[in-house]
C-alpha positions in Angstrom: 176.4 110.1 102.4 176.6 113.4 101.7 175.8 116.1 104.2 174.4 119.6 103.3 173.6 122.7 104.7 170.0 123.5 104.4 167.5 126.7 105.9 165.1 125.6 108.6 162.2 127.4 109.7 160.3 125.3 112.0 160.6 127.1 115.5 159.3 127.1 118.9 159.4 129.8 122.1 161.8 128.7 124.6 163.5 130.6 127.5 166.1 131.9 125.2 163.8 132.9 122.3 163.0 131.1 119.1 164.6 127.6 118.6 164.2 124.7 116.0 161.2 122.3 117.1 163.7 119.4 117.7 166.2 121.3 119.9 166.2 121.7 123.6 167.3 124.4 126.4 169.3 122.7 129.0 171.2 123.8 131.8 175.3 123.5 131.7 175.4 121.0 134.4 172.6 119.0 132.9 174.6 118.4 129.7 178.5 118.4 130.9 180.6 117.9 133.9 182.0 120.7 135.5 185.0 120.8 138.0 185.8 124.0 139.7 189.7 124.4 140.0 191.2 124.6 143.8 194.6 126.0 144.0 197.1 123.9 145.8 199.2 125.3 148.5 201.9 127.8 147.3 205.0 126.1 148.9 204.3 123.2 146.6 204.5 125.4 143.3 207.8 124.4 141.2 209.3 125.5 137.6 211.6 122.5 137.1 209.0 120.1 136.1 208.5 118.2 139.5 205.0 116.7 140.0 201.6 117.8 137.9 201.6 120.8 135.6 199.5 123.6 137.3 197.1 125.6 135.7 195.9 128.5 137.9 194.6 131.0 135.1 195.1 132.7 132.1 198.9 133.2 132.3 199.1 130.0 131.0 196.6 130.0 128.4 197.6 130.2 124.6 195.7 130.8 121.5 193.8 127.5 122.1 195.9 125.1 124.0 197.7 125.7 127.7 201.5 126.1 128.2 203.0 124.4 131.0 204.9 127.3 133.1 204.7 125.7 136.8 204.0 122.4 138.4 202.7 121.0 141.8 203.4 117.9 144.0 200.3 118.0 146.0 197.6 118.2 143.0 193.9 119.0 143.9 191.4 119.6 141.2 192.3 117.9 138.0 191.2 118.1 134.3 191.2 115.8 131.6 192.8 116.2 128.1 190.6 117.7 125.7 188.3 119.4 128.2 187.3 122.6 128.0 189.3 125.1 130.5 186.9 128.0 131.3 188.1 131.3 133.1 186.4 132.1 136.0 187.8 135.0 137.6 189.1 138.5 137.0 188.8 140.6 133.4 189.4 137.1 131.4 186.6 136.0 132.9 185.1 133.3 130.1 188.2 132.8 127.9 188.7 129.3 126.7 191.7 127.1 126.1 191.4 123.1 125.5 193.7 121.0 127.8 196.2 119.4 125.9 197.2 117.1 129.0 196.1 116.2 132.6 196.3 119.3 134.6 196.0 120.4 138.1 193.5 123.4 137.8 193.8 126.1 140.4 191.0 128.3 141.8 191.0 130.7 138.4 189.9 127.8 136.0 186.7 125.6 135.7 186.9 122.3 133.4 184.1 121.2 131.5 183.3 118.1 129.3 180.3 116.9 128.0 178.3 114.3 129.4 178.7 110.9 127.3 175.8 110.5 124.8 174.0 113.8 125.8 176.6 116.7 124.5 179.9 116.6 122.3 182.5 118.4 124.3 183.5 120.5 121.1 179.8 121.2 120.5 179.8 122.8 124.2 182.9 124.8 123.5 181.5 126.4 120.8 178.4 127.6 122.6 180.8 128.9 125.6 182.7 130.9 123.3 179.3 132.4 121.9 178.3 133.3 125.6 181.8 134.0 126.8 181.1 138.0 126.7 177.8 137.9 127.9 179.2 135.8 130.8 181.9 138.2 131.6 179.4 141.3 131.2 177.2 139.9 133.7 180.0 139.2 136.2 181.2 142.8 135.4 177.5 144.0 136.7 177.2 142.1 139.7 178.8 145.2 141.4 182.2 143.3 142.0 185.2 145.3 141.4 187.0 141.7 140.8 184.6 139.9 137.9 184.1 136.0 138.9 181.6 133.4 137.9 181.0 131.1 140.6 179.8 127.2 140.2 176.2 128.1 140.6 176.2 130.9 137.7 178.2 128.4 135.6 176.0 125.2 136.2 172.8 127.5 135.6 174.5 128.7 132.2 171.6 127.9 129.5 172.7 126.3 126.3 170.7 125.3 123.4 171.2 121.7 122.2 170.6 119.9 119.1 170.1 116.1 118.6 173.1 114.2 119.7 174.1 113.3 116.1 173.4 116.9 115.1 176.0 118.4 117.6 178.5 116.2 116.1 178.3 117.4 112.5 178.2 121.0 113.8 181.3 120.4 115.2 183.2 118.5 113.1 182.3 121.3 110.3 183.4 124.0 112.5 186.6 122.0 113.4 187.6 121.9 109.6 187.4 125.8 109.3 189.5 125.8 112.5 192.0 123.6 110.9 192.0 125.9 108.0 192.6 128.8 110.0 195.3 126.9 111.9 197.0 126.1 109.0 197.1 129.6 107.4 197.9 131.4 110.6 201.3 129.2 110.9 201.9 129.7 107.3 201.7 133.3 107.5 203.9 133.2 110.6 206.9 131.0 108.9 206.4 133.4 105.9 207.1 136.3 108.1 210.1 134.7 109.7 211.3 133.7 106.4 210.8 137.2 105.2 212.8 138.7 108.6 215.8 136.8 107.8 216.1 137.4 104.1 215.4 141.0 104.5 218.1 141.2 107.3 220.6 139.5 104.7 219.5 141.5 101.7 219.8 144.6 103.6 223.3 144.0 104.2 224.7 141.5 102.0 222.8 142.5 99.0 222.6 140.7 95.6 225.6 140.1 93.1 225.7 139.9 89.3 224.0 136.8 89.3 221.2 137.7 91.4 222.4 135.7 94.6 223.4 136.9 98.1 226.7 137.9 98.5 228.9 136.0 101.0 231.1 137.7 103.2 232.8 134.7 104.3 233.8 133.3 101.3 234.3 136.4 99.3 235.6 138.8 101.9 237.2 141.1 99.5 233.6 142.1 98.3 232.7 143.8 101.4 234.0 146.9 103.3 233.8 148.4 107.0 231.5 151.4 107.2 229.8 153.5 110.1 226.8 151.3 110.0 228.8 148.0 109.9 230.0 145.8 107.0 228.7 146.5 103.8 229.3 145.7 100.1 232.2 147.8 98.6 230.0 149.0 95.9 227.5 150.3 98.5 227.8 153.8 100.1 226.5 155.7 103.3 224.6 158.9 102.9 222.2 161.0 104.7 218.8 160.7 103.9 218.6 164.6 103.2 220.9 163.8 100.4 218.3 162.1 98.2 215.3 164.6 99.5 213.8 167.1 97.4 212.1 168.4 100.7 211.4 166.9 104.2 208.3 168.3 105.6 205.4 167.5 108.1 201.9 168.2 108.1 200.3 171.5 109.8 198.8 171.8 113.1 195.0 172.3 113.9 194.0 170.4 111.0 191.6 168.5 113.4 189.4 171.6 113.2 188.7 170.3 109.3 187.7 166.5 110.3 185.1 165.6 108.0 182.7 162.5 107.3 184.4 162.8 103.4 187.1 164.7 101.7 190.7 164.2 101.5 192.5 161.3 103.7 194.3 162.5 106.5 197.2 160.1 107.3 198.0 159.5 111.1 200.3 157.6 113.2 197.9 155.1 113.5 198.0 154.3 109.8 201.4 153.2 110.0 202.5 149.9 111.1 205.6 148.1 111.8 204.2 145.1 110.0 205.1 146.3 106.6 205.7 149.6 104.6 201.6 149.8 103.4 199.5 152.0 105.1 196.7 150.7 107.3 193.6 151.7 106.0 191.0 150.3 108.2 190.7 153.7 110.4 190.8 156.3 108.2 189.7 160.0 108.9 189.0 162.8 106.4 189.7 166.6 106.3 187.6 168.8 104.0 190.1 171.9 103.7 188.9 175.8 103.2 190.3 177.2 100.3 192.0 179.3 102.6 194.4 177.0 103.8 197.6 176.2 102.1 198.0 172.1 102.0 200.5 171.1 99.4 203.5 170.9 101.3 201.5 168.1 103.6 199.7 166.4 100.7 201.6 162.9 99.5 202.0 161.6 96.4 203.5 158.2 95.1 206.9 157.2 96.4 206.7 159.7 99.5 208.5 158.1 102.6 206.5 158.8 106.0 208.1 158.3 109.5 206.6 158.9 112.5 208.3 161.3 114.1 206.5 161.7 117.9 205.4 159.4 120.5 206.4 155.7 119.0 209.3 157.0 116.9 210.1 155.5 113.4 207.3 153.8 112.1 207.8 153.6 108.4 205.3 154.0 105.4 205.4 154.6 101.7 202.8 155.7 99.5 202.1 153.5 96.6 201.2 154.6 92.9 197.4 155.8 92.3 196.9 156.7 95.8 193.9 158.9 96.5 194.4 162.6 97.8 195.6 162.5 101.0 197.6 164.6 103.6 199.7 163.8 106.7 199.3 165.4 110.2 201.9 166.9 112.3 203.2 163.8 114.0 204.7 162.2 110.5 207.4 163.5 108.9 207.3 163.3 104.7 210.4 162.7 102.8 209.9 163.3 99.1 213.1 161.5 97.4 214.5 161.8 94.0 213.2 158.3 92.3 215.8 158.8 89.7 218.5 158.3 92.4 217.2 156.2 95.2 214.2 153.5 95.5 211.7 155.1 98.4 210.7 151.1 99.2 214.6 150.4 99.2 214.9 153.1 102.0 211.4 152.4 103.7 212.9 148.5 104.0 216.1 149.7 105.4 215.0 152.3 108.0 212.0 149.6 109.3 215.0 146.9 109.5 217.3 146.1 112.1 219.8 148.8 111.4 217.8 151.5 111.0 215.4 150.7 113.9 218.5 150.6 115.7 219.3 154.6 115.4 215.4 155.3 116.3 216.0 153.3 119.7 218.8 155.4 120.3 217.1 158.7 119.9 214.5 157.2 121.6 217.2 156.6 124.5 218.7 160.0 124.6 215.0 161.7 125.4 213.6 162.2 121.7 210.5 160.6 122.6 208.8 164.0 122.4 209.4 164.1 118.8 212.0 164.1 115.9 212.6 167.3 114.3 213.2 167.6 110.3 217.0 168.2 110.4 217.3 165.0 112.7 215.5 163.0 110.1 217.3 164.5 107.3 220.6 163.5 109.0 219.7 160.2 109.3 222.6 157.5 107.7 221.4 154.9 105.0 222.9 152.4 103.2 222.7 153.0 99.2 223.1 150.3 96.8 223.2 150.9 92.9 219.8 151.8 92.0 219.5 148.5 89.9 220.7 146.8 92.7 217.7 148.1 95.1 215.1 147.6 92.9 216.1 144.0 92.4 216.0 143.5 96.3 212.7 145.7 96.5 211.3 143.4 94.1 212.1 140.1 96.1 211.3 141.5 99.3 207.5 142.7 97.6 207.0 139.2 96.3 207.1 138.0 100.1 204.8 141.2 101.3 202.2 140.1 98.1 202.1 136.1 99.4 201.9 137.4 103.2 199.2 139.9 102.3 197.3 136.9 100.0 197.4 134.8 103.0 196.2 137.4 105.5 193.2 138.4 103.4 192.4 134.6 103.2 192.6 134.0 106.9 190.3 137.1 107.6 187.7 135.2 104.9 187.7 132.2 107.0 187.3 133.7 110.3 184.3 135.6 108.6 183.1 132.2 107.3 183.5 130.6 110.4 181.6 133.4 112.1 178.7 133.2 109.8 178.6 129.6 110.3 178.4 129.7 113.6 175.7 132.1 113.7 173.6 130.0 111.3 174.4 126.7 112.9 174.4 127.1 116.6 171.1 128.8 116.3 169.7 126.3 114.2 168.7 128.7 111.1 170.8 126.6 109.6 170.7 122.7 109.7 172.7 119.7 108.5 171.0 117.1 106.9 172.1 113.8 105.3 171.3 113.0 101.5 
């Protein structure tokens, strides 16, 4: 038997609006068992695993499952594995985890599970996740400076309830999407970890003539000491300014030229420590009057960008075929001689462990208010032969492309889940057997 999703058009009025004719509206207490937490005496807590693991609130919460951080030898209220853990106190009211063991639950948490034959716990979780923001908003609007949800408010939460078998199918469909999201998220984490380890090796050991990482233990003769630590013997140490055609920053006061259209205005928020590409999800634009000379702050392909105020040392590189754009006064723009050095090599080096160490030092000695252009020009970088730089950059970019591809797929999955939840949990689309 095959299941398909079909558009549904037969609705009826209900206390929560129009719902499918064969659906009902019910209070949470009518379809689920609710256990409000009760904190054990403080002197019974320990961090050495004696007694039962304790959840007092969101401190123990993870992305989906809680962690065991403390225990109690005098448990009070308990939850079962697979129960919904629902925060009922503070600014995290409405946050949800799923119990992966039996826990003692403190007063900041309620445990919820569907009543047998009436509601699937996984389906109740989906409904509560959709209502979480509403519940928190109501708790904040109650006049209290410390939002909370009591047992009565939680019990009287209204839920849309499809037939039991349809709940199962909806939960299974969305579980499948959740599994794909979890797998993709895990893959992205592994790729980033692999890249980070490889990046450190590539930036300090480089590649031999066979394209393999040099080994300082097997071939110590291939390395030498330098002011930046041990590096391959054919690499050099140079000041950044020795490869720069010029080093500049944007002009002050350009916020007066903000516009809904025009040239892109690159700010620190468009740089990220995740990679060297710009973040383009929050773009400002400027429309410059003819009297303004902006040429020195206009970027071109290969330009190196460095945050020079506040959060120092965030690095970006302008890719090829980039649209007209200018940097603001908080970003240093370094135009490098592309015939002598690869901008992406320099960007990777400065964003790596050794490069960032210098920015941390500058922070510590009081440069938080800003790096001047002379200080940026004096930054030391390691310089392999240009051909080796390009080989290393190519390897790093392979990982970057894979990570970006998986992140785009992850975002697509999340949007797909949002659409499915909107359709399936309101009955606009139904699951039918063929």
